[in-house]
N, C-alpha and C positions, 0 to 999 in steps of 0.2 A: 411515739415520734417517728421511729424508723419506718413503721408501717405507713404513716402518712406520706413520707417522702417517696417510698416505693410506689404507693398508689398514684401519686402525682406523676412520677416517671412513667408508670404504666400507661396512663392516659395520654401522655405526650407520644410515647412509642406507638401505641395503637392508632393514634391519629396519623402518625407518619406512615405506618404500614398501609392504612386505608388510602392515603394520598398517593403513595408509591404504586399501589395496585391500580389506582385510577389512571395515573400517568402511563403505566405499562400498557393498559388496555388501549389508551388513545394513541400511543406511539408504535404499537405492534405492527400496524399496516405499513408504516414508513420504514421500519427496520426490515420487515419482510420484503419490501420492494428493493431496498438497498442490497440485501443478501440474495435476492431472487429465490426466496423460500416461502413456503406456505406456512405461516405461523398462526397458532390459535391459542387463546388463553381463556379457559373457562374454569373458574375457581370452584364452582359448585359440582362439577362432574369429575374433578381430578383430586383424589384424596392426598396425593403426594404434595400438591401445591398448598392445600390446607395445612398439612403437617409442617411443611417448610415455613410458612408464614407464622404459624403458632410457635414453632421453635425459635425463629428469629425474634419474635415479640418478647418471649420470656427470657431469652439469653441476653438481649440488649437491655431489657429492663433490669436484670440482675447486675450486669456490668456497669450500666450507667447510673443506677440508683442506689446500689448497695454501699459503695464507698462514700458518696456524698451524704447519704443518710447517717452513716456512722460519724463522719466528721461534724456535721451540723448538730447532731444530737448531743455531742460532747461540749458544745459551746457553753461557756459560763454566761448566764443571762445578764449579769451585771456588766461584764466586759462587752457583751454584745450591744447592750443599750448605750455604752460609752464609745462604741466604735473602736475598741481596742482589740482588733482581731488580726492585725498585720502579722504577728509572730505565728499565730495559730494557723494561718493560711499560707505560710511560706511554702510548705510542701505542695499545696494545691497549685500555686503559681508555677512551680517547677514541673508539675504534671501537665499543666496547660501548655507550657513551653514545649515539653516533649511531644505532646500531641500535635502541636502546630508544626514542629519539625518533621514529624512522621507524615503529616498530610502533604507538606511541600516536597518531601522526598518522592512520594507517589506522583505528585503533579509534575515535578521537574523531570522525572524519568519518562513520563508520558509525553511531555513537551519535546524532549530531546529525541525520543523514539519517533514521534510524528515528523520532526524535521528530517531525520535520516530516511524514513520511508518515502516522504515526498521528494527528497533529493534523489533517491534511487529511481523513483518513477520518472522524474524529469530526465535523468540520465538515459533511461530506456528510450524515451520518446525522442530525445535529441541525438542518440547514437546513430550514425549512418549505417544503413543495412547493406549497402553494396549493390543495390539494384533499385529500379524505379518502381515505387508502389502507388504512385499517384494516378488516379483516374483509370485504374485497372479493375475490371469486373471479371469475376469467375462464375461460370455457369456450369454446374455439374449435370451429368446425364449418365444413363445406364449403357453399358457396353453390350451391343448385340448386332446381328448382321444387318438389321434395318438401318440402324444408325450409321454403321460403318459405310454402307453404300451411299449415304448422302452427306458424309462429312465434308468432302471436297466442295460439293455444291453449296453447303451451308457457309463454308468459309468465303467462297466467291460472293455470295449474296450479302454477307455481312460487310465485306470489304467495299462493296459498292454502296453501302449505306452511309449517308453523310454523318460525320462526327466520329467514325470508326477509323483508327489509324492502322492497327495491326490485330490479327487474329491468330492465336496459336492453339493447337490441340495438344493436350498433355495429361499427365496423371496427377501432378502436384504443382503447387505454386513454389517459387524459390524457397520460401520459409514455411515450415510445417511445425506442428507441435505434437510429436509422437506418432505421426501417421506415415512416416517414410518407410520404404522397404530397404533392408540392409542385406548385404551379400558379402561372403568371403570372396577373395580374388586371387588369381595367379598372374604374375607379371613376367612378360618377356620369356615365355616358354618354360617357366620355372616348374619344378615337379611338385613342390610344396606350396600350400597357400600362405599368404601373408598372415602375420599375427594380429591384423586389424581387419575390420569390415568397412565397407563403403556404402553410403547411401546411393541407391539407384533411382533415378527419375527418368521417365519416358516422355519425350517431347519431340515435336517436329522442328523444322529448321527456323520457324518464326518465333520460337521460344526466346532465343537470345535477343533479338531486336525488340520483342514485346516488353521485356523487363529491362532492357538496356544493360545487359550483362557484358562487361568489358572483357575482351580477350587479351591475354598477355603473350600468347604464343600460338602459332598455327592459325586455323580458320574455323568457321562455323560448320555445322552439319549440312550436308547436301540433302535435297528433298528425296525422301524414300519412305515407302510404307513398311519396310522390313528393317531389322537391326543390322546396320552396316558399318557404323562408325561410333566412336566414343569422344565425348568431351569430358575433361576432368578438371578439378580445381587445384589451386596451388597447394592446399593442405595435403592432397593425395600425393602430389609430386614430392613434397617434403617427407611424407611418411615412408615413401619408397627409398629415401636416402639420396635422391637425385639433387644435384646442386642448382641446375637451371631448368626453367620450364621447357626450354627447347629440347632438353635431353630425352623427354618422354614422347615427343612427336615421332610417329611412325612405329612405335613399340606396340606389341600386342598385350591385351589384358583379357583374361577369361573370368567370367563370373557365373554364379549359380551352378557350381559344380561342373564347370566346363561346358555348360549348355549354350552359353553365348561367348563367342570370342571375336573381338574386333580390334581394329587399329585405332590408336589415339590420334586424332587429327587437330585437336585444339586444347588449350589450357585457359580456363576462365580465372579471372581475378577472384580471390576469395570473397564471398558474401555470406551473410548470416543465413544459414539454411535451417536453423532452428531458433527457438527463443533464446534470449540472453541468459537463461539459466545454464545453458550448455556451451561447451567449447565448439569451435568449428570442427566439422567432421570431413573425412575424405568423401568425395562426391563424384559420381559418374552420371552423365546425361547421354541418352541414346534414343533412337527412334524405334517405334513399334506401334503401328496403327491399331492393332488388336488390344493394346493396353490403354489407349486414351479414354479418359472418362470425364473430362471437363474442357471447357473453352476458357481461354484467357483473352479478353478483349481490351485492348488499349484504346481509350477514348481521348478525344480532344477535351480540353478543360472548359469549353463553352457549350452551353445548351445540352448539358448532360441528361437532363430529364427527358427532353424530346428525343434525344438519341436512344435512350433506353427503351422508349416506347416503340421506336422503329426496330430495334434489335428484337424485342419481344414479338413483334409482328412477323419478322422473318423466321424466328425460331418456331412460332406456332404454325406457320404455313408449311415449314419443312417437316416438323414433327408434331402433327396435330394431336397425337395420342399421349404426349408427354407434357408434364407440368413445367412451365418455365420458372426457374428460381435462379436468383443471382445474389452475389455478395461482393461488395467492394473490398479489395485486398487490404486497404488500410484499416477497415473495420475488423477484418479477420485478425490482423496482427494485434490490434488493441485488445481483442478478446483473449489473447494469450496471457495478458496481464490483468485479467478481470479480478483474480483473487487478490493481487497486490493493491488494485484500486479500491476494492472493498475494505481491505485491511487498513489502508490509509484513511478512509472515511471513518471507520470505527475508532481508530486511534484519535482522530480529531474530536469525535464525540466524547470519548472517555477522558481525553485531556481537558476538554471544556468542563465536564462534570467535576473532575478532580480539582481544577482551578477554582470552580465555584465553591466547592465544599471547603477547600483550603482558605479561601477568602472569608467564609463564614467563621471558621475557627480563629483566623487572624483578627477579624473585626471584634469577635467576642473577647479575645485576650486584650486587645487594645482598649476596649471599653472598660474592662475590669481593672486594668492597670491605671487607666486615667482616674478612676475613682479612688484606687488605693494610694495614688501618689499626688492627690489633690493638694495636700498640705505642703509637700515638697515643692511642687510647682509654685505655690503661693510664696513660699520663702525665697525661692530663686528669683521670682519677679520683683519682690521687695528689695532684694540685694542687687538688682540691676540687670537681670537676665532679659534678653529681648525675646520677641515671639519666635524669631528664627532659632535662637538657642534652645527654646523649649521644644520646638518641632524636631530639631536635630537630636535632642535628648531622647525623645520617644522613638524616632526613626532608627537611631543607631542600634538599639537593642534588637529591633526586628530584623534589620539587615544582617546582624550577626546570626540570628536564627536561620535566615534564608541561606546564608553562606554555609552554615553547618549542614543544612539539608542538601545544598548543592554539592558539597564535598562528599557526601554519602551517595547521592543519586548518580553522580558522574560515573564512577566505576561500574555501578549496577547497570546503567543504561548502555555503557560501552560494551560490557560483556554480552548482554542479551542481543543487542543489535549487531555486534560482530558475529555472533553465532548465526543470526538470521541471514546476514549477507553471504555467509559461506555457501548457501544454496545456489548462488548465482556465479556463473563463470565470468560475467562482466559486471563489475560492481564498483561503487565509489569507494574512495578512501574516507574514513571517518575523520573529518577535519576538526581542529580545535575550535573553529569559529561556530560550529554547530552547538557545542556545549556552552560556549560563551553566550550565544544567542539565547539558549534556554535559560541560563542563569540570569541574564539581563532581563529577560521577559518576566521571570519570577520576581525580581526586585521591583520592577516597575509596577507589577500587579499588586505587590505587597504595599508599596508606598501609596498607591492610589486607594487601597483599601483602608489604611490606617490614617490617611491624611486628615479626614474629617474629625476624627477623635483627637489627633495631635493638635490641630489648629484650635479646636474647641477648648482643649485644656490650656493652650497657650494664651487664649484670649479671655479666659475666665478672670473674674475680679478677685484679686488675692485677698481682699478684705473679707469676702464671704468665706473663703476656704480657711482663713486663719482665725475666724471668730470662735471663741470658746463656747462649748455647749454648757 
């Protein structure tokens, strides 16, 4: 008898493994595209995959078939034929309830985690950067004497092109992701360096208007091919212990082991110079034509496509030996959070799978309980219970199971998502409504799943259910 049950379970499991393998092969290209990875799956050339699938098949067969085979083989045939198995299967019902709770713990944890990740991503996208990133195109180039001799000519030609508002030569955009140059500094003829380092960006006088960087004190850089003046941000002023931005105007700062010493002529309002994973850093902006390696072109918001064709034509005429490449700044900023975007997509997929599996378990339990309680429902209807009363009777128990799962899933989700958010200097607060939304979604999904069985049981003819065998 036990061998028969194990054999039936094995056939079910092996069918599931074959189906899962087929789904994996079909979905691999989509997953690879999402993660931007080259994924392959060849079961016949990879022994590890064959071993894994064989192990899963036998382990799941043992776990899923061994216990039911023992329970069913112990049934008394007489009681079985008389349908007197309610007492014997009591532990089975408890096990099913436990499995349903476990499934919904996973599902609710993933639902809550997905809501928090999406909320954090929305926070990133809505957070003001402190500069204008719209319709700004960056064009990288290599630094050499040929390019340097034609830089000013290129700028003049681009500015005469319709649709181009501002052109700046620089080394970096206002926001970078680990590509900035850091330098220790000395302030106001100090002997020792400060205990912090500052980001150094090299840019011409058009950098500030191109990105619309607001000044809170002083003035912008004057045109120069050499390093003559410094702009700093508010964070650097605070790091030096100065109370007002005006207090640093006219003071000297030395960077790069005293190789460059200049006077501060302006203080920029703080803007996000790195991704939102990091705090604002002290920042210095200065000129140096020999350091420039990219163009920042501010465009009008109309006819961008035709404007870029004109920009390419000017660039190719000026530097025919160099490849014209460009990238919009907003796309570059979005790429900083590519990992989080991919993670959000994966969480949505896993949450959907977990919800689907949880619903299958819930539907199975509802179907089983509807059969087990058919006489109880019949008696209640004879005694005057309405259809709403019967539906409520079924739903109440499942809502309790979901509530138990929610009570367990909430601290688990909070702990892991709280740890994940610590990687970001700018992060959301985990609000209570995110958990409430996750729990409410689970209840709605559960009620939608069991509603058909609950209504079916409530509408059943009590005469048939109470008929004596």
